[in-house]
C-alpha positions in Angstrom: -0.4 18.3 19.9 0.5 15.5 22.3 -2.1 13.2 23.9 -4.3 13.0 20.8 -6.4 9.8 20.9 -5.4 8.5 17.5 -1.7 8.5 18.4 -2.6 5.4 20.5 -3.6 2.1 18.9 -7.3 2.0 18.1 -9.7 -0.4 16.4 -12.5 0.7 14.1 -15.7 -0.8 12.8 -17.5 0.8 9.8 -21.1 0.4 9.1 -21.5 1.7 5.5 -25.2 2.5 5.7 -27.8 2.3 3.0 -30.5 5.0 3.2 -32.9 2.4 4.5 -30.7 1.8 7.6 -31.4 5.2 9.2 -33.7 3.5 11.8 -31.0 1.2 13.1 -30.9 0.3 16.8 -27.9 2.3 18.1 -27.5 0.4 21.3 -27.6 -3.0 19.5 -24.8 -1.9 17.2 -22.7 -0.6 20.1 -23.2 -3.9 22.0 -21.8 -5.6 18.9 -18.8 -3.3 18.7 -17.9 -3.7 22.3 -17.9 -7.5 22.0 -16.1 -7.3 18.7 -13.2 -5.4 20.4 -13.6 -2.1 18.5 -13.4 1.3 20.2 -14.3 3.5 17.2 -17.4 3.5 15.0 -17.2 4.9 11.5 -20.7 6.1 10.8 -22.2 7.4 7.6 -22.9 11.1 8.4 -23.2 13.4 5.4 -22.6 14.2 1.7 -24.7 12.2 -0.7 -27.2 11.6 2.1 -27.3 13.4 5.4 -28.1 11.1 8.4 -28.9 14.1 10.5 -31.4 17.0 9.9 -29.2 19.2 7.8 -30.2 22.8 7.0 -27.9 23.1 4.0 -29.9 23.2 0.8 -27.2 21.4 -1.2 -27.4 18.3 1.1 -30.2 15.8 1.0 -31.8 14.7 4.3 -32.2 10.9 4.4 -36.0 10.5 4.1 -35.8 7.3 6.3 -34.8 9.5 9.3 -38.5 9.7 9.8 -38.2 6.2 11.3 -36.4 7.6 14.3 -38.2 9.4 17.1 -35.5 12.0 17.2 -35.2 12.3 13.4 -31.4 12.3 14.0 -29.3 9.1 13.6 -26.0 11.0 14.1 -27.2 12.7 17.3 -28.5 9.4 18.7 -25.3 7.5 17.9 -22.9 10.1 19.3 -24.8 10.4 22.6 -25.1 6.6 23.1 -21.5 6.0 22.0 -20.2 8.6 24.4 -21.9 6.8 27.3 -20.1 3.6 26.3 -16.7 5.1 25.7 -16.9 4.5 22.0 -15.6 7.2 19.6 -17.7 8.1 16.5 -16.1 9.2 13.3 -18.1 10.7 10.4 -18.0 9.1 7.0 -18.6 11.7 4.4 -19.0 11.2 0.6 -18.9 14.3 -1.5 -18.3 12.5 -4.8 -21.8 12.8 -6.1 -24.9 15.0 -6.0 -28.6 14.4 -7.1 -30.2 15.5 -10.3 -31.7 18.7 -9.0 -28.5 20.1 -7.6 -26.6 18.9 -10.7 -29.0 21.0 -12.8 -28.6 24.0 -10.5 -24.8 23.8 -10.3 -23.3 22.2 -13.5 -20.1 23.9 -12.6 -19.6 21.5 -9.7 -19.8 18.4 -11.9 -17.5 16.1 -13.8 -17.6 16.7 -17.6 -15.9 14.4 -20.1 -14.1 15.5 -23.2 -17.4 15.4 -25.2 -19.0 17.7 -22.6 -21.2 15.0 -21.0 -21.6 14.5 -17.2 -21.0 11.2 -15.5 -24.3 9.9 -14.2 -24.7 6.7 -12.3 -27.9 5.4 -10.6 -29.4 8.9 -10.8 -26.4 10.6 -9.1 -23.9 12.9 -10.9 -20.2 12.8 -10.2 -18.6 15.9 -8.8 -15.2 17.2 -9.7 -12.6 18.0 -6.9 -11.6 21.2 -8.9 -15.1 22.7 -8.5 -16.7 24.6 -5.7 -18.7 21.7 -4.3 -15.4 20.3 -3.0 -13.5 23.5 -2.8 -16.1 25.5 -0.8 -19.3 23.6 0.1 -17.5 20.7 1.7 -16.3 23.0 4.4 -19.8 24.2 5.1 -20.9 20.6 5.7 -18.0 20.0 8.0 -18.8 23.1 10.0 -22.5 22.2 10.3 -21.6 18.8 11.7 -18.9 20.2 14.0 -21.4 22.9 15.3 -23.9 20.2 16.3 -21.9 17.1 17.3 -18.7 16.3 19.2 -17.6 13.8 16.5 -14.1 12.3 16.9 -12.9 12.6 13.3 -13.8 12.4 9.6 -13.2 10.2 6.6 -14.0 11.4 3.1 -14.9 8.5 0.8 -13.9 8.4 -2.9 -12.4 11.9 -2.9 -10.9 11.5 -6.4 -11.2 12.4 -10.1 -13.7 9.7 -11.0 -12.1 8.4 -14.2 -13.8 5.0 -13.5 -17.5 4.5 -12.4 -19.0 1.9 -10.1 -19.3 -0.5 -13.1 -15.5 0.0 -13.8 -16.4 1.8 -17.1 -13.6 4.2 -18.0 -15.0 7.7 -18.3 -11.8 9.7 -19.0 -10.4 12.9 -17.7 -12.6 15.7 -16.4 -12.9 18.7 -18.7 -15.1 21.0 -16.5 -14.3 24.7 -16.6 -12.6 24.5 -13.2 -10.3 21.8 -14.4 -9.6 23.6 -17.7 -8.6 26.8 -15.8 -6.5 25.0 -13.2 -4.7 22.8 -15.7 -3.9 25.8 -17.9 -2.1 27.4 -14.9 -0.5 24.1 -13.9 0.8 23.1 -17.4 0.9 26.2 -19.6 0.5 25.5 -23.3 -0.6 21.8 -22.7 -4.0 20.5 -23.6 -6.1 18.5 -21.2 -5.8 14.8 -22.2 -9.0 12.9 -22.9 -7.9 9.7 -21.2 -5.1 7.4 -20.2 -4.0 6.8 -23.8 -3.7 10.5 -24.6 -0.4 12.5 -24.7 0.1 14.4 -21.5 -1.8 11.9 -19.3 1.1 11.5 -16.9 1.2 15.3 -16.4 -2.5 15.3 -15.8 -2.1 12.5 -13.2 0.4 14.6 -11.3 -2.0 17.6 -11.6 -4.8 15.5 -10.2 -2.6 14.3 -7.3 -1.6 17.8 -6.5 -5.2 19.1 -6.5 -6.2 16.3 -4.1 -3.2 16.8 -1.9 -3.9 20.5 -1.6 -7.6 19.9 -0.8 -6.6 17.3 1.8 -4.2 19.7 3.5 -6.9 22.4 3.6 -9.4 20.0 5.2 -6.9 18.9 7.7 -6.0 22.5 8.6 -9.7 23.4 8.9 -10.4 20.6 11.3 -7.3 21.3 13.3 -8.5 24.8 13.8 -12.2 23.9 14.6 -11.6 20.7 16.5 -8.0 19.6 17.0 -9.0 16.3 18.6 -10.9 15.3 15.4 -8.4 13.8 12.9 -8.9 13.5 9.1 -8.5 10.0 7.7 -7.4 10.2 4.1 -4.1 10.4 2.1 -0.5 11.2 2.8 -1.3 14.7 4.1 -4.0 13.6 6.5 -3.7 12.9 10.2 -4.3 9.2 9.6 -3.3 7.5 6.4 -6.1 5.4 4.9 -5.8 2.1 3.1 -8.8 0.0 2.0 -8.0 -3.7 1.9 -10.5 -5.3 -0.5 -11.1 -8.0 -3.0 -12.6 -7.4 -6.5 -14.2 -9.8 -9.0 -11.9 -9.9 -12.1 -8.8 -8.4 -10.4 -5.7 -10.6 -10.1 -4.9 -11.1 -6.5 -1.6 -9.7 -5.2 -1.4 -11.6 -1.9 0.8 -8.9 -0.3 -1.2 -5.8 -1.1 -2.0 -4.9 2.4 1.5 -5.3 3.8 2.9 -3.4 0.9 0.6 -0.4 1.3 1.0 -0.2 5.1 4.8 -0.5 4.8 4.9 2.2 2.2 3.1 4.6 4.5 5.0 3.7 7.7 8.4 3.8 6.0 7.6 7.3 4.8 6.3 8.8 8.0 6.7 6.2 10.8 5.0 8.4 13.4 1.8 8.9 11.4 -1.0 6.4 12.1 -2.3 4.1 9.4 -5.8 2.7 9.2 -6.5 -0.4 7.2 -10.2 -0.6 6.5 -10.8 -4.2 5.6 -13.9 -5.1 3.5 -15.9 -8.0 4.8 -17.7 -8.7 1.6 -16.4 -9.9 -1.8 -17.0 -6.8 -4.0 -19.5 -3.9 -4.1 -21.7 -5.5 -6.7 -21.6 -8.7 -4.5 -22.0 -7.0 -1.1 -24.3 -9.6 0.3 -21.6 -12.3 -0.1 -19.1 -12.4 2.8 -15.4 -12.6 2.2 -13.6 -15.9 2.7 -12.6 -15.9 6.4 -8.9 -16.9 5.7 -8.7 -14.2 3.1 -10.1 -11.5 5.4 -7.8 -12.6 8.2 -4.8 -11.8 6.0 -6.0 -8.1 5.8 -5.9 -7.7 9.6 -2.8 -9.8 10.2 -0.7 -8.0 7.5 -2.0 -4.7 8.8 -1.1 -5.1 12.5 2.2 -6.7 11.7 3.3 -3.6 9.8 2.0 -1.2 12.4 -1.5 -0.2 11.1 -4.7 0.0 13.1 -7.3 -2.6 12.1 -10.7 -1.8 10.9 -13.6 -3.9 9.7 -16.0 -2.6 7.1 -19.5 -4.0 6.5 -22.5 -2.9 4.4 -25.5 -2.1 6.6 -25.6 -3.4 10.1 -24.2 -6.5 11.8 -27.8 -7.8 12.3 -28.5 -7.5 8.5 -25.2 -8.7 7.2 -23.6 -11.2 9.7 -20.8 -12.2 7.3 -19.0 -15.4 8.2 -15.6 -13.7 8.3 -16.6 -11.4 11.2 -15.8 -14.2 13.6 -12.1 -14.2 12.8 -12.2 -10.4 12.4 -13.4 -10.1 16.0 -10.7 -12.6 17.2 -7.9 -10.6 15.6 -9.3 -7.2 16.7 -9.5 -8.4 20.3 -5.9 -9.6 20.0 -4.8 -6.1 19.0 -6.9 -4.7 21.9 -5.4 -7.1 24.4 -1.8 -6.2 23.4 -2.2 -2.5 23.3 1.3 -1.7 24.5 2.9 -4.0 21.9 1.2 -2.1 19.1 1.7 1.4 20.6 4.3 3.3 18.5 5.0 0.2 16.4 7.3 1.3 13.6 9.3 -0.6 10.9 12.8 -1.8 11.8 14.1 -3.6 8.8 17.5 -2.9 7.4 16.6 -3.2 3.7 14.5 -0.8 1.8 12.6 -1.9 -1.4 11.5 1.0 -3.5 8.1 0.8 -5.1 8.0 2.2 -8.6 6.1 5.4 -9.3 2.5 4.6 -10.4 3.1 6.5 -13.6 5.8 4.1 -14.8 4.3 1.1 -16.6 5.9 -2.3 -16.6 7.9 -2.0 -13.4 5.3 -3.7 -11.2 6.3 -7.2 -12.1 10.0 -6.4 -11.3 9.0 -4.9 -7.9 6.7 -7.9 -7.1 9.3 -10.4 -8.0 12.0 -8.8 -5.8 9.3 -8.5 -3.0 8.7 -12.2 -3.2 12.4 -13.1 -3.3 13.3 -11.0 -0.2 10.2 -12.3 1.7 10.8 -16.0 1.0 14.5 -15.8 1.8 13.9 -14.1 5.1 15.5 -10.8 4.3 13.2 -8.4 6.2 12.5 -5.2 4.3 10.3 -2.1 4.3 8.6 -0.6 1.2 8.9 3.0 0.2 7.2 4.7 -2.8 9.7 6.0 -5.3 8.3 9.6 -5.1 9.2 9.6 -1.4 12.9 8.7 -1.9 14.0 12.2 -1.3 11.8 12.7 1.8 13.3 10.2 4.3 16.7 9.6 5.9 18.1 6.7 3.9 20.7 6.2 6.6 18.0 4.2 8.4 18.8 1.4 6.0 21.9 -0.6 5.1 20.7 -1.5 1.6 18.3 0.2 -0.9 16.9 -1.9 -3.7 15.8 -0.1 -6.9 13.5 -2.4 -9.1 13.7 -1.3 -12.8 12.7 2.3 -11.9 13.9 3.9 -15.1 14.9 7.5 -15.1 15.1 9.0 -11.6 14.0 12.5 -10.5 16.9 14.9 -10.7 17.2 15.2 -7.0 17.1 11.5 -6.3 20.3 10.3 -8.0 22.6 12.6 -6.0 20.9 11.6 -2.8 21.4 7.9 -3.5 25.1 8.6 -4.4 25.6 10.5 -1.1 24.0 7.7 0.8 26.3 5.2 -0.9 29.4 7.3 -0.2 28.4 7.5 3.5 28.4 3.7 3.7 25.0 2.6 2.3 24.6 0.0 -0.5 22.5 0.3 -3.6 21.2 -2.7 -5.6 19.7 -1.6 -9.0 18.0 -3.8 -11.5 16.8 -3.2 -15.1 16.7 0.4 -16.2 17.0 1.9 -12.7 18.8 5.2 -13.1 19.3 4.9 -16.8 18.4 7.6 -19.3 19.2 6.8 -22.9 22.9 5.9 -22.8 23.6 7.8 -19.6 23.9 6.2 -16.1 22.4 8.7 -13.7 23.8 7.0 -10.6 27.6 7.6 -10.2 27.7 4.8 -7.7 26.7 2.1 -10.2 29.7 0.3 -11.7 29.0 1.1 -15.4 30.1 4.0 -17.6 27.2 4.0 -20.0 24.5 1.9 -21.7 25.5 0.7 -25.1 22.3 -1.0 -26.2 18.9 -2.2 -24.9 17.0 -5.4 -25.6 13.5 -4.5 -24.3 11.0 -6.4 -26.4 9.8 -9.9 -26.0 11.5 -11.0 -29.2 14.8 -9.3 -28.5 15.3 -11.2 -25.3 13.8 -14.5 -26.4 16.5 -17.2 -26.1 18.8 -14.9 -24.2 20.5 -16.6 -21.2 23.0 -15.6 -18.5 25.6 -18.1 -17.2 27.6 -17.7 -14.0 31.3 -17.3 -14.5 33.1 -20.6 -14.8 30.0 -22.7 -14.5 28.3 -24.8 -17.2 25.2 -25.5 -15.2 24.2 -22.2 -13.5 22.2 -20.7 -16.4 19.1 -18.4 -16.1 16.8 -17.1 -18.8 16.4 -13.3 -19.3 12.7 -12.2 -19.2 11.6 -8.7 -20.0 14.7 -6.5 -20.5 18.5 -6.7 -20.8 20.8 -3.7 -21.1 24.3 -4.0 -22.6 26.5 -1.7 -20.5 30.1 -0.7 -20.5 31.6 -1.7 -17.1 33.6 0.8 -15.0 37.3 -0.1 -14.4 36.6 -1.1 -10.8 33.6 -3.4 -11.6 33.6 -7.0 -10.6 31.8 -8.8 -13.4 29.6 -11.9 -13.2 26.8 -13.7 -15.1 27.8 -13.1 -18.7 25.3 -13.2 -21.5 25.1 -16.1 -23.9 24.3 -15.1 -27.5 20.8 -15.8 -28.8 20.4 -18.7 -31.0 17.5 -20.4 -32.9 14.9 -21.9 -30.7 13.0 -24.0 -33.2 12.8 -26.4 -34.8 14.8 -28.5 -32.3 17.4 -29.5 -34.9 18.5 -25.8 -35.1 18.6 -25.1 -31.4 22.3 -24.6 -30.9 24.9 -21.9 -31.2 24.9 -20.0 -27.8 28.3 -18.3 -27.4 29.5 -16.6 -24.3 29.6 -12.8 -24.8 31.4 -10.0 -22.9 28.1 -8.5 -21.8 27.8 -8.7 -18.0 24.6 -9.6 -16.2 26.0 -8.5 -12.8 28.4 -5.7 -11.9 29.7 -5.0 -8.4 32.0 -2.3 -7.0 32.8 -0.3 -3.8 31.8 3.3 -3.8 33.0 5.6 -1.1 32.3 3.8 2.2 29.6 1.8 0.6 29.0 -0.5 -2.3 26.8 -0.9 -5.3 25.4 -3.7 -7.5 24.0 -3.3 -11.0 21.9 -6.1 -12.5 21.2 -4.5 -15.9 18.2 -6.8 -16.6 14.8 -7.6 -15.0 15.7 -10.5 -12.7 12.6 -9.8 -10.5 10.3 -10.0 -13.5 11.9 -13.3 -14.4 11.1 -14.6 -10.9 7.6 -13.2 -10.9 6.6 -14.6 -14.3 8.6 -17.8 -14.5 9.2 -18.8 -10.9 12.7 -20.2 -11.1 14.5 -20.2 -7.8 17.7 -19.6 -9.8 16.4 -16.0 -10.4 15.6 -15.6 -6.7 18.9 -17.0 -5.5 20.8 -14.8 -7.9 19.3 -11.6 -6.6 19.4 -12.6 -3.0 23.2 -13.3 -3.3 23.7 -9.8 -4.5 21.5 -8.2 -1.8 23.5 -10.2 0.8 26.8 -9.2 -0.7 25.6 -5.6 -0.5 25.1 -6.1 3.3 21.5 -6.9 3.8 20.4 -8.7 7.0 19.1 -12.2 6.6 17.4 -13.8 9.5 18.9 -17.2 10.4 16.0 -19.6 11.0 14.7 -23.0 10.4 11.4 -21.7 9.2 10.4 -22.4 5.6 10.0 -19.8 2.9 6.2 -19.8 3.6 6.8 -17.7 6.8 7.2 -14.0 6.3 9.3 -12.3 9.0 8.5 -8.7 9.8 10.7 -6.6 12.1 9.5 -3.7 14.2 10.0 -1.6 17.3 7.3 -0.5 19.7 6.8 0.8 23.2 7.1 -2.8 24.4 10.5 -3.3 22.8 11.6 -5.3 19.7 8.7 -7.0 17.9 9.0 -9.8 15.3 5.8 -11.0 13.5 5.9 -14.4 11.8 3.2 -14.5 9.2 2.2 -18.0 7.9 1.8 -17.6 4.2 1.3 -21.3 3.5 -2.4 -20.5 2.6 -1.5 -18.2 -0.3 -3.1 -19.9 -3.2 -4.2 -19.1 -6.8 -6.6 -16.1 -6.5 -7.4 -16.8 -2.9 -6.2 -17.4 0.6 -6.7 -20.9 2.0 -6.4 -22.1 5.6 -2.7 -22.0 6.4 -1.0 -25.2 7.5 0.6 -25.3 11.0 4.4 -24.7 10.7 6.9 -25.8 13.2 8.2 -26.2 15.8 11.3 -24.4 14.6 14.0 -22.0 15.7 15.0 -18.4 15.0 18.2 -16.5 15.7 17.5 -13.1 17.3 19.2 -9.9 16.1 20.1 -9.0 19.7 22.3 -11.8 21.2 21.9 -10.5 24.8 18.1 -11.3 25.0 17.4 -13.9 27.7 13.7 -14.5 27.0 11.0 -13.9 24.3 7.3 -13.7 24.8 5.2 -15.5 22.1 1.9 -13.6 22.3 -0.3 -16.0 20.2 1.0 -19.1 21.9 0.8 -17.3 25.3 4.2 -18.6 26.5 7.6 -17.3 27.4 10.5 -18.8 25.4 14.1 -19.0 26.7 16.9 -17.9 24.5 20.0 -20.1 24.3 23.1 -18.9 22.4 21.1 -16.2 20.7 18.5 -18.7 19.4 14.9 -19.2 20.4 12.9 -22.4 19.9 9.6 -21.5 18.3 6.2 -23.1 19.0 4.0 -24.1 16.1 3.0 -21.1 14.0 -0.6 -21.3 12.9 -2.0 -18.1 11.3 0.7 -15.9 12.8 2.9 -15.4 15.8 4.1 -12.2 17.5 7.4 -12.3 19.4 8.3 -9.5 21.9 11.6 -9.0 23.5 
């Protein structure tokens, strides 16, 4: 359907309500949302607790609704918001039920391999395979739809709860519904007990398929009942959901929000993405607000990649006035004030970086190292999940980068070969497209793999040296494959044999070998590069710019677009297209620090060469100025947190 509200840019604010918040002042919250710049309110509606007078026996009415004269928070909120032009979306949580209902319906509940349920704070986890999700969820949606003109739904924590709120691993569900479904899905295989069990990867695919099917059924149900009410959830929903959050004890990947938004928008550019940004540090520390500079990165990275911004708090703004909400409001209003710039904003980079399948362990460091290399050297790129490689038109990109992906799905290798024949370029690192001795990708300039060094000890002391150079030497970290070059391959960066590395008196004996560290060749109308080692992991874990420059040289040889600019590597350049024209976001990453985001340092003035030489003028939205273009270049004002250029 055309004209649906969520196809336009929107801005959400979520109040994740405790049961004691049922008496909140609706008008006060709406006043706050209007000032904040939000036009959509994500409100806790039903599931674990119903914030309306439900008549369904398997739902629990919030006892604190008695604080309201109407006894109905949802009804009051929807009516008041409608008068203010604010949309209300229903947050639903079907992941748990209370003790009474768990006793009445054990067939709805998660059961571990020992036959025990998963109980946390008196609530029992529910399994998505069972009838609570498969049947009763739809009855709740119907009751809400029958009573209120809600503007959409979000289902929280709709997953197989292998991990509880305390991050304790509880294993794979063994309820009767899972047992039956899995037997049909993987005949002859036994349900694994946990992530270390044989068959766990098969079970992960099973779980993903069950959730995708359920998501599709919910979406279809809502489309039939209330087409103007979207579902916010996974890839099959109307709006793709990403929660940007922090967590105590989790290493910080500074680019997580950009990566996830890009992965969704590259797959289906026309489908809206919602980045729900958590304003507190972690669920156990929900009273402590997030560092403002950290929180700002959630929203800046989200809008630059084309997502709709959302701010998520516990309780109400009165009860939890987190310090980061000031910058959250500033950025939300910026998005509101430039509605046309963010309308239909889609990615427009010429390079595609493939994100390894979540089931493949060890490839994350390679992906992240290549991510950092491209970003820092101003090669704009989009991210695509590996499992989506066969679902998009690769012709949108000039170069596809494959970071140590290992064996490829049977249909993917031929698709990449066809892409290369037609004029595209492939840059493959590590084990990408390698199965045993076989090279799956015909475009790669190697006949076969002869041997693999893939343990820490087997690559220790292994170096690569650029042809004809005594000084250009890089260490190999992670993995190195010995491959037989094809006759057309141009070979570079030969291996030096390993030698003793201690004591110092014995540290000699490195000899140049025939083993190539880089192979290039044309293929059809395109070209391919093979780096049969984990150069990205080397950069991620060691930080040598020699690793970065090596891989960037190959990506540029393959035909990648590099933006000519005087900006330093601490500025990320994101290319997009929207209803307003070409859009370039400049993200100041100088505040990226160890396990945090600090206040970024002002950068500039500087210059940037535009991809379109015929542009006469550029509008800098944050600076609020129009910039003349001379000989294809624009002089940039100082970039503080970020800048958005429109032309």
